[in-house]
C-alpha positions in Angstrom: 228.4 110.3 106.3 226.2 112.2 108.5 224.9 110.5 111.6 221.2 110.0 111.9 220.0 112.5 114.5 217.3 111.9 116.9 215.5 113.9 119.6 215.8 112.8 123.2 213.5 114.6 125.6 215.0 115.4 129.0 212.3 116.7 131.4 213.9 118.8 134.1 211.0 120.7 135.8 210.5 118.7 138.9 212.7 115.8 137.6 216.4 114.9 137.5 218.4 115.5 134.4 219.6 112.5 132.5 223.3 111.8 132.4 223.3 112.6 128.7 222.5 116.2 129.5 225.0 116.7 132.2 227.9 117.3 129.9 230.1 120.3 129.3 229.2 122.8 126.6 231.8 122.2 124.0 233.7 123.7 121.1 232.8 122.6 117.6 235.6 120.1 117.6 234.5 118.7 121.0 230.9 118.4 119.8 232.0 116.4 116.8 234.2 114.2 119.0 231.4 113.4 121.5 229.0 112.8 118.6 226.1 114.9 120.0 224.9 118.5 120.5 222.7 119.4 123.4 220.1 122.1 122.7 218.1 123.8 125.4 214.4 124.6 124.8 211.2 125.3 126.6 208.7 123.1 124.9 205.6 125.3 125.9 205.8 127.5 122.9 204.0 126.2 119.8 204.7 126.5 116.9 208.3 127.0 118.0 208.4 123.9 120.2 206.0 121.6 122.0 205.9 118.0 123.2 204.2 115.3 121.1 204.0 111.6 121.6 205.6 109.9 118.6 205.6 106.0 118.5 204.9 106.0 122.2 207.8 108.3 123.0 207.5 112.0 124.2 209.6 114.1 121.8 209.9 117.9 121.2 208.8 119.0 117.8 208.4 122.4 116.2 210.2 125.2 114.3 213.1 125.3 116.8 213.4 121.5 117.0 213.6 121.4 113.2 216.2 124.1 113.1 218.2 122.3 115.8 218.1 119.1 113.7 219.4 121.1 110.7 222.3 122.3 112.7 223.0 118.8 114.1 222.9 117.4 110.6 225.3 120.1 109.3 227.8 119.1 112.1 227.1 115.4 111.6 226.1 114.6 115.2 223.1 113.4 117.2 220.6 116.0 118.5 219.7 115.9 122.2 217.0 118.3 123.4 217.1 119.5 127.0 213.5 120.7 127.8 213.5 123.1 130.8 211.9 126.3 132.0 212.6 129.3 129.8 214.1 131.4 132.5 216.6 128.7 133.3 218.0 128.4 129.8 220.7 131.1 129.9 222.0 130.0 133.4 222.1 126.4 132.2 224.1 127.4 129.1 226.5 129.4 131.1 227.0 126.5 133.6 228.1 124.4 130.6 225.2 121.9 130.6 223.9 122.7 127.1 225.6 123.7 123.9 222.9 126.0 122.3 219.6 127.6 123.2 217.0 127.5 120.4 213.8 128.5 122.1 212.2 131.5 120.3 214.7 133.7 122.2 215.0 137.3 121.1 218.4 138.9 120.8 218.2 141.6 123.4 221.0 143.9 124.5 220.8 142.6 128.0 221.1 138.9 127.0 223.9 139.7 124.5 226.0 140.7 127.5 226.2 137.1 128.7 225.7 135.0 125.5 226.5 135.2 121.8 223.7 135.2 119.3 223.4 134.0 115.8 221.9 135.8 112.9 218.1 136.0 113.4 215.8 133.3 112.0 212.5 135.1 112.8 211.4 138.7 113.4 208.8 138.6 116.2 205.5 140.4 116.4 203.7 140.4 119.8 200.0 140.8 120.5 197.6 141.2 123.4 194.7 138.8 124.1 191.8 139.3 126.4 188.5 137.6 127.3 186.3 137.6 124.3 183.5 139.5 126.1 186.0 142.3 127.1 187.8 142.8 123.7 185.7 145.9 122.8 187.1 147.6 125.9 190.7 147.6 124.5 191.5 149.9 121.6 194.9 151.3 122.7 197.8 150.6 125.0 196.4 153.1 127.5 193.4 150.9 127.9 195.6 148.4 129.7 196.5 150.8 132.5 195.6 149.5 135.9 194.9 146.0 134.4 196.7 142.8 135.2 198.7 141.8 132.2 200.4 138.4 132.0 203.7 137.6 130.1 206.2 134.8 130.0 208.9 135.1 132.7 212.1 136.7 131.2 210.6 136.9 127.7 210.9 139.9 125.4 207.2 140.6 126.0 207.8 140.8 129.8 210.8 143.2 129.1 208.6 145.4 126.8 205.9 145.6 129.5 208.3 146.5 132.2 210.0 149.2 130.1 207.0 150.7 128.3 203.8 150.1 130.3 204.5 151.1 133.9 200.8 151.7 134.7 199.9 148.0 134.3 200.1 145.3 137.0 202.6 142.9 135.4 201.9 139.2 136.2 204.9 137.0 135.1 204.3 133.3 134.6 206.7 130.4 133.8 204.7 128.8 130.9 202.6 130.2 128.0 200.0 127.6 128.8 199.7 129.1 132.3 199.0 132.5 130.7 196.1 131.2 128.7 194.7 129.4 131.7 195.2 132.5 133.9 193.2 134.5 131.4 190.4 132.0 131.3 190.3 131.9 135.1 190.4 135.7 135.3 193.6 135.8 137.2 194.8 138.3 134.6 192.9 140.7 132.5 195.1 140.3 129.4 198.1 138.4 128.2 200.9 139.5 125.8 202.8 136.9 123.7 204.2 136.1 120.3 201.6 136.3 117.5 202.5 132.8 116.2 202.1 131.2 119.6 198.9 133.1 120.4 197.3 131.9 117.2 198.0 128.3 118.1 196.2 128.7 121.5 193.3 130.4 119.8 192.6 127.2 117.9 191.2 125.7 121.1 190.2 128.8 123.0 189.0 131.2 120.3 185.5 131.1 121.8 186.6 132.6 125.1 189.9 134.4 124.2 190.3 137.1 121.5 193.2 139.0 120.1 193.1 142.8 120.6 193.1 143.9 117.0 195.0 147.0 115.9 197.7 146.7 118.5 200.9 144.9 117.4 204.3 145.4 118.8 207.0 144.8 116.1 210.5 145.4 117.3 212.6 144.9 114.2 215.8 145.3 116.2 215.1 142.1 118.3 215.3 139.1 116.0 214.8 135.6 117.3 218.2 133.9 117.3 220.2 130.9 118.5 222.2 131.6 121.7 225.5 130.0 122.7 228.3 130.6 125.2 230.5 133.7 124.6 233.5 133.3 122.3 232.4 130.0 120.7 233.2 131.4 117.3 233.5 128.2 115.2 230.1 127.0 116.4 228.6 130.4 115.8 229.9 130.3 112.2 228.2 126.9 111.6 224.9 128.1 113.1 225.0 131.3 111.0 225.7 129.3 107.9 222.8 126.9 108.5 220.3 129.8 109.1 221.5 131.9 106.2 221.4 129.1 103.7 218.0 128.0 104.9 216.7 131.5 104.5 218.1 131.8 101.0 217.0 128.4 99.6 213.5 128.5 101.2 214.0 125.6 103.6 213.3 127.9 106.6 210.0 129.1 105.1 209.0 125.5 104.7 210.0 124.7 108.3 207.7 127.5 109.5 204.8 126.5 107.2 205.0 122.8 108.1 205.2 123.4 111.9 202.5 126.1 112.0 200.3 123.6 110.3 201.3 120.8 112.6 200.8 122.9 115.7 197.3 123.9 114.5 196.4 120.3 114.0 197.8 119.3 117.4 195.7 122.0 119.1 192.6 120.7 117.4 193.1 117.2 118.8 
């Protein structure tokens, strides 16, 4: 019988890790033996993951949390979520403190040198947003030249800007929320992030922040995948199985629909 999985939130930015998180990343057999799987996330990324208070307890919810629960259920163990800064996720994985990363992470060539990736569960599209009173000034990528453009630190969006838009002034920030606030405060002229995440923020800030229409960056080669330590083949096989089956039977589509709706309602509150 599968164990009932639950999400335990472990805040680590400015706080100590709980003892539950300070465990060695394990093989599939060791994960089953210890009865839990530790998944690293950055819960600043709705609808993929964000923090909600449920029954008086702060928990991580979202697409990635739902996928993590599906994987935990398949293995038959408890889910523990380790919530930390996005740029610390791979170093934490490779120091054996977490078992998986499920955090809207794109499968880039550079990252694949140090971690193994599952099959993709989402093909990302990225968009620019600017102050609403400036949106008519941006019609092409060249219009961003000389402008301060914000992106999440170590994200695919940051990588794209570094490699393809050398004429901008890149401003990297640690949280997506900081990007929105930076744009509102005019610390940056534009921001660049996942379309799904951007749409969630526009629920609250659509009167002052607007998407630049007609400019979308869709890199079909960079799917969003689950990351794990190199050579953990049995765990990779299970994760691939869960994602593939969820795609085929429609469960993954429902996960996206439910969490996009939930994130939109959360932003409205």
